[in-house]
VMD Tcl script that builds the backbone (N, CA, C; Angstrom):
set m [mol new atoms 240]
animate dup $m
set s [atomselect $m all]
$s set {name element resname resid chain x y z} {
  {N N ALA 1 A 2.877 -4.730 -15.092}
  {CA C ALA 1 A 2.782 -5.795 -14.114}
  {C C ALA 1 A 2.804 -5.370 -12.849}
  {N N GLY 2 A 1.279 -4.005 -13.512}
  {CA C GLY 2 A 0.653 -4.341 -12.353}
  {C C GLY 2 A 0.603 -2.581 -12.680}
  {N N ARG 3 A -0.810 -2.020 -11.604}
  {CA C ARG 3 A -1.536 -0.519 -12.045}
  {C C ARG 3 A -1.748 -0.135 -9.956}
  {N N VAL 4 A -1.128 1.051 -9.778}
  {CA C VAL 4 A -1.638 1.820 -9.299}
  {C C VAL 4 A -2.633 2.763 -9.372}
  {N N ARG 5 A -4.034 2.178 -8.503}
  {CA C ARG 5 A -5.060 3.757 -8.492}
  {C C ARG 5 A -5.068 4.431 -7.638}
  {N N VAL 6 A -4.709 5.386 -6.906}
  {CA C VAL 6 A -4.105 6.368 -6.030}
  {C C VAL 6 A -6.219 7.078 -5.875}
  {N N SER 7 A -6.915 6.887 -4.444}
  {CA C SER 7 A -7.938 6.659 -4.447}
  {C C SER 7 A -8.444 8.498 -3.018}
  {N N ALA 8 A -6.304 8.742 -2.577}
  {CA C ALA 8 A -7.015 10.048 -1.897}
  {C C ALA 8 A -4.730 10.124 -1.354}
  {N N GLY 9 A -4.996 10.519 -1.013}
  {CA C GLY 9 A -3.450 11.544 -0.789}
  {C C GLY 9 A -2.857 11.424 -2.004}
  {N N GLY 10 A -1.704 10.734 -2.606}
  {CA C GLY 10 A -0.839 10.498 -3.674}
  {C C GLY 10 A 0.023 9.464 -3.449}
  {N N PHE 11 A 0.530 9.698 -4.154}
  {CA C PHE 11 A 1.730 8.473 -5.278}
  {C C PHE 11 A 1.895 9.106 -6.273}
  {N N ALA 12 A 3.635 8.920 -6.629}
  {CA C ALA 12 A 4.622 9.156 -7.560}
  {C C ALA 12 A 3.965 10.053 -8.414}
  {N N GLY 13 A 3.567 11.361 -7.920}
  {CA C GLY 13 A 3.093 12.156 -8.914}
  {C C GLY 13 A 1.693 12.653 -8.866}
  {N N VAL 14 A 0.656 12.307 -8.509}
  {CA C VAL 14 A -0.409 11.788 -9.110}
  {C C VAL 14 A -1.113 11.825 -7.428}
  {N N THR 15 A -2.230 12.668 -7.762}
  {CA C THR 15 A -2.992 13.504 -6.620}
  {C C THR 15 A -4.243 13.026 -6.593}
  {N N GLY 16 A -5.047 11.773 -5.020}
  {CA C GLY 16 A -6.463 11.275 -5.622}
  {C C GLY 16 A -7.632 12.236 -5.224}
  {N N PRO 17 A -8.763 12.002 -5.985}
  {CA C PRO 17 A -9.738 12.972 -5.670}
  {C C PRO 17 A -10.231 12.779 -4.997}
  {N N ALA 18 A -10.204 12.110 -3.706}
  {CA C ALA 18 A -10.982 12.369 -2.684}
  {C C ALA 18 A -9.905 13.906 -1.634}
  {N N ARG 19 A -10.960 13.890 -0.729}
  {CA C ARG 19 A -11.022 15.421 0.074}
  {C C ARG 19 A -10.682 14.776 1.380}
  {N N THR 20 A -9.658 14.374 2.721}
  {CA C THR 20 A -10.055 13.974 3.886}
  {C C THR 20 A -10.269 14.690 4.608}
  {N N HIS 21 A -10.339 14.789 6.249}
  {CA C HIS 21 A -10.353 15.464 7.437}
  {C C HIS 21 A -8.674 14.868 7.278}
  {N N THR 22 A -8.056 13.697 7.374}
  {CA C THR 22 A -7.200 13.530 8.215}
  {C C THR 22 A -5.587 13.320 6.709}
  {N N PRO 23 A -5.302 13.584 6.613}
  {CA C PRO 23 A -4.375 13.660 6.451}
  {C C PRO 23 A -4.233 11.368 5.754}
  {N N ILE 24 A -3.706 11.388 4.273}
  {CA C ILE 24 A -4.415 9.446 4.324}
  {C C ILE 24 A -3.716 9.501 2.765}
  {N N ASP 25 A -3.381 8.543 2.999}
  {CA C ASP 25 A -2.816 8.217 1.399}
  {C C ASP 25 A -3.158 6.274 0.850}
  {N N LEU 26 A -4.456 6.485 -0.002}
  {CA C LEU 26 A -5.098 5.528 0.266}
  {C C LEU 26 A -5.440 4.693 -1.775}
  {N N LEU 27 A -4.611 4.083 -2.064}
  {CA C LEU 27 A -3.822 3.177 -2.918}
  {C C LEU 27 A -4.641 1.952 -2.562}
  {N N ASP 28 A -5.566 1.356 -4.572}
  {CA C ASP 28 A -5.670 0.330 -4.790}
  {C C ASP 28 A -4.779 0.088 -5.865}
  {N N VAL 29 A -3.782 -1.345 -5.122}
  {CA C VAL 29 A -2.694 -1.995 -5.687}
  {C C VAL 29 A -3.080 -3.112 -6.237}
  {N N ARG 30 A -3.151 -2.888 -8.113}
  {CA C ARG 30 A -3.252 -4.752 -8.171}
  {C C ARG 30 A -1.746 -4.746 -9.105}
  {N N LEU 31 A -1.412 -5.641 -8.293}
  {CA C LEU 31 A -0.108 -6.472 -8.832}
  {C C LEU 31 A -0.444 -7.784 -10.098}
  {N N ALA 32 A 0.598 -7.921 -11.675}
  {CA C ALA 32 A -0.018 -9.041 -11.621}
  {C C ALA 32 A 1.629 -9.821 -10.657}
  {N N GLY 33 A 1.401 -11.816 -10.651}
  {CA C GLY 33 A 1.952 -12.663 -10.509}
  {C C GLY 33 A 3.710 -12.732 -10.374}
  {N N GLY 34 A 4.171 -13.213 -9.280}
  {CA C GLY 34 A 5.376 -12.694 -9.375}
  {C C GLY 34 A 5.969 -10.708 -9.610}
  {N N ALA 35 A 4.997 -10.160 -9.476}
  {CA C ALA 35 A 5.182 -8.540 -9.344}
  {C C ALA 35 A 5.901 -8.006 -8.379}
  {N N GLU 36 A 6.715 -6.982 -8.429}
  {CA C GLU 36 A 7.139 -6.567 -7.350}
  {C C GLU 36 A 6.639 -5.426 -6.942}
  {N N LEU 37 A 6.603 -4.331 -5.791}
  {CA C LEU 37 A 6.719 -3.045 -5.989}
  {C C LEU 37 A 7.109 -2.008 -4.555}
  {N N THR 38 A 8.234 -1.060 -4.725}
  {CA C THR 38 A 8.489 -1.145 -3.698}
  {C C THR 38 A 7.286 1.154 -3.436}
  {N N LEU 39 A 6.604 0.411 -1.883}
  {CA C LEU 39 A 6.062 2.171 -1.218}
  {C C LEU 39 A 6.150 2.577 -0.435}
  {N N PRO 40 A 6.405 4.143 -0.334}
  {CA C PRO 40 A 7.068 5.293 0.716}
  {C C PRO 40 A 5.942 5.175 1.168}
  {N N LEU 41 A 6.497 4.768 2.585}
  {CA C LEU 41 A 5.791 5.110 3.832}
  {C C LEU 41 A 6.258 6.373 4.360}
  {N N ARG 42 A 5.162 7.176 4.226}
  {CA C ARG 42 A 5.561 8.610 6.074}
  {C C ARG 42 A 6.240 8.434 7.302}
  {N N ALA 43 A 7.264 8.359 7.402}
  {CA C ALA 43 A 7.567 8.333 8.641}
  {C C ALA 43 A 6.326 8.675 9.758}
  {N N GLY 44 A 6.090 7.843 10.292}
  {CA C GLY 44 A 5.334 8.445 11.891}
  {C C GLY 44 A 3.841 8.147 11.360}
  {N N TRP 45 A 3.292 8.046 10.138}
  {CA C TRP 45 A 1.638 7.062 9.687}
  {C C TRP 45 A 1.793 5.299 9.720}
  {N N THR 46 A 0.763 5.813 10.041}
  {CA C THR 46 A 0.238 3.904 10.397}
  {C C THR 46 A -0.099 4.053 8.793}
  {N N ALA 47 A -0.169 2.392 8.628}
  {CA C ALA 47 A 0.398 2.121 7.569}
  {C C ALA 47 A -0.034 0.519 7.530}
  {N N ALA 48 A -0.908 -0.024 6.179}
  {CA C ALA 48 A -1.363 -1.218 6.178}
  {C C ALA 48 A -1.595 -1.581 5.460}
  {N N VAL 49 A -1.531 -2.614 4.998}
  {CA C VAL 49 A -1.824 -3.500 3.790}
  {C C VAL 49 A -2.976 -4.914 3.481}
  {N N GLN 50 A -4.469 -4.891 2.691}
  {CA C GLN 50 A -5.090 -6.074 3.233}
  {C C GLN 50 A -5.117 -6.216 1.899}
  {N N ALA 51 A -5.022 -7.880 1.197}
  {CA C ALA 51 A -4.389 -8.367 0.617}
  {C C ALA 51 A -6.560 -9.214 0.221}
  {N N VAL 52 A -6.749 -8.701 -0.652}
  {CA C VAL 52 A -8.487 -8.763 -1.369}
  {C C VAL 52 A -8.637 -10.077 -1.973}
  {N N HIS 53 A -7.499 -10.801 -3.434}
  {CA C HIS 53 A -6.977 -11.602 -3.447}
  {C C HIS 53 A -5.516 -12.225 -3.840}
  {N N GLY 54 A -5.515 -13.633 -3.611}
  {CA C GLY 54 A -4.125 -14.266 -4.289}
  {C C GLY 54 A -3.569 -14.032 -2.687}
  {N N GLU 55 A -2.272 -14.314 -3.072}
  {CA C GLU 55 A -0.961 -13.553 -1.979}
  {C C GLU 55 A -0.275 -12.736 -1.851}
  {N N VAL 56 A 0.281 -11.985 -1.214}
  {CA C VAL 56 A 1.023 -11.185 -0.800}
  {C C VAL 56 A 2.279 -11.383 -0.316}
  {N N THR 57 A 3.685 -11.180 -0.233}
  {CA C THR 57 A 4.644 -11.272 0.759}
  {C C THR 57 A 4.881 -9.409 0.882}
  {N N ILE 58 A 4.256 -9.253 2.201}
  {CA C ILE 58 A 5.172 -7.207 2.499}
  {C C ILE 58 A 5.417 -7.564 3.421}
  {N N GLY 59 A 6.706 -6.986 4.012}
  {CA C GLY 59 A 7.434 -6.613 4.896}
  {C C GLY 59 A 7.961 -7.572 5.961}
  {N N GLY 60 A 7.895 -8.829 4.376}
  {CA C GLY 60 A 8.722 -10.567 5.297}
  {C C GLY 60 A 7.036 -11.101 5.585}
  {N N ARG 61 A 6.362 -11.165 5.536}
  {CA C ARG 61 A 5.322 -11.404 5.543}
  {C C ARG 61 A 4.437 -11.824 4.781}
  {N N ALA 62 A 3.655 -12.926 4.732}
  {CA C ALA 62 A 2.491 -13.697 4.038}
  {C C ALA 62 A 1.273 -13.388 4.055}
  {N N ALA 63 A 0.001 -12.457 3.493}
  {CA C ALA 63 A -1.004 -12.844 3.949}
  {C C ALA 63 A -1.674 -13.086 2.355}
  {N N ARG 64 A -2.542 -13.214 2.795}
  {CA C ARG 64 A -3.830 -14.435 1.641}
  {C C ARG 64 A -4.638 -13.166 1.905}
  {N N ALA 65 A -5.961 -13.502 0.879}
  {CA C ALA 65 A -7.077 -12.563 0.001}
  {C C ALA 65 A -8.144 -12.972 1.976}
  {N N GLY 66 A -8.416 -11.181 2.326}
  {CA C GLY 66 A -9.068 -11.050 3.562}
  {C C GLY 66 A -7.965 -11.121 5.447}
  {N N ASP 67 A -6.263 -10.892 4.903}
  {CA C ASP 67 A -5.546 -10.254 5.400}
  {C C ASP 67 A -5.452 -8.792 5.714}
  {N N LEU 68 A -5.238 -9.336 7.022}
  {CA C LEU 68 A -4.272 -7.254 6.851}
  {C C LEU 68 A -3.260 -6.421 7.714}
  {N N VAL 69 A -2.179 -6.610 6.859}
  {CA C VAL 69 A -0.765 -6.625 8.010}
  {C C VAL 69 A -1.110 -5.324 7.867}
  {N N LEU 70 A -0.258 -4.948 9.578}
  {CA C LEU 70 A 0.040 -3.582 10.045}
  {C C LEU 70 A 0.924 -3.674 10.222}
  {N N LEU 71 A 1.521 -1.926 9.172}
  {CA C LEU 71 A 3.245 -2.137 8.898}
  {C C LEU 71 A 3.559 -1.489 10.817}
  {N N ASP 72 A 5.509 -1.836 10.671}
  {CA C ASP 72 A 5.866 -0.501 11.483}
  {C C ASP 72 A 5.877 0.037 11.203}
  {N N ARG 73 A 5.831 1.900 12.127}
  {CA C ARG 73 A 5.493 3.216 11.129}
  {C C ARG 73 A 6.714 3.565 11.221}
  {N N GLU 74 A 8.113 2.974 12.290}
  {CA C GLU 74 A 9.238 3.754 11.359}
  {C C GLU 74 A 9.616 3.157 10.328}
  {N N GLY 75 A 8.851 2.358 9.039}
  {CA C GLY 75 A 9.858 2.712 8.855}
  {C C GLY 75 A 9.398 3.376 7.234}
  {N N GLU 76 A 10.421 3.438 6.490}
  {CA C GLU 76 A 10.393 4.703 5.504}
  {C C GLU 76 A 9.719 3.939 3.552}
  {N N ASP 77 A 9.706 2.534 3.581}
  {CA C ASP 77 A 9.933 1.748 2.327}
  {C C ASP 77 A 8.462 0.356 2.811}
  {N N ALA 78 A 8.062 0.234 2.274}
  {CA C ALA 78 A 7.688 -1.411 1.902}
  {C C ALA 78 A 7.628 -1.934 0.359}
  {N N ALA 79 A 8.301 -3.118 1.161}
  {CA C ALA 79 A 8.228 -3.428 -0.693}
  {C C ALA 79 A 7.412 -5.146 -0.368}
  {N N VAL 80 A 6.379 -4.410 -1.619}
  {CA C VAL 80 A 5.660 -5.371 -1.952}
  {C C VAL 80 A 5.729 -6.753 -3.051}
}
mol reanalyze $m
mol bondsrecalc $m
mol representation Tube
mol addrep $m
């Protein structure tokens, strides 16, 4: 249904190669049309999703290519 590339931080037991001064999970997520994914979010961390191609619905909000969606810091998961 798609793939997740970990650039920094971690996801599903995979650690990204980038080393950062500030803790961060930086993921490149590519989903096939109609596919869904739940991303775990760390409590208190800032989370954002940027749509690069197509459209995505995240946290109940639609985002088109070029849109950036800032997520609530209180959540634990984000359905994409």
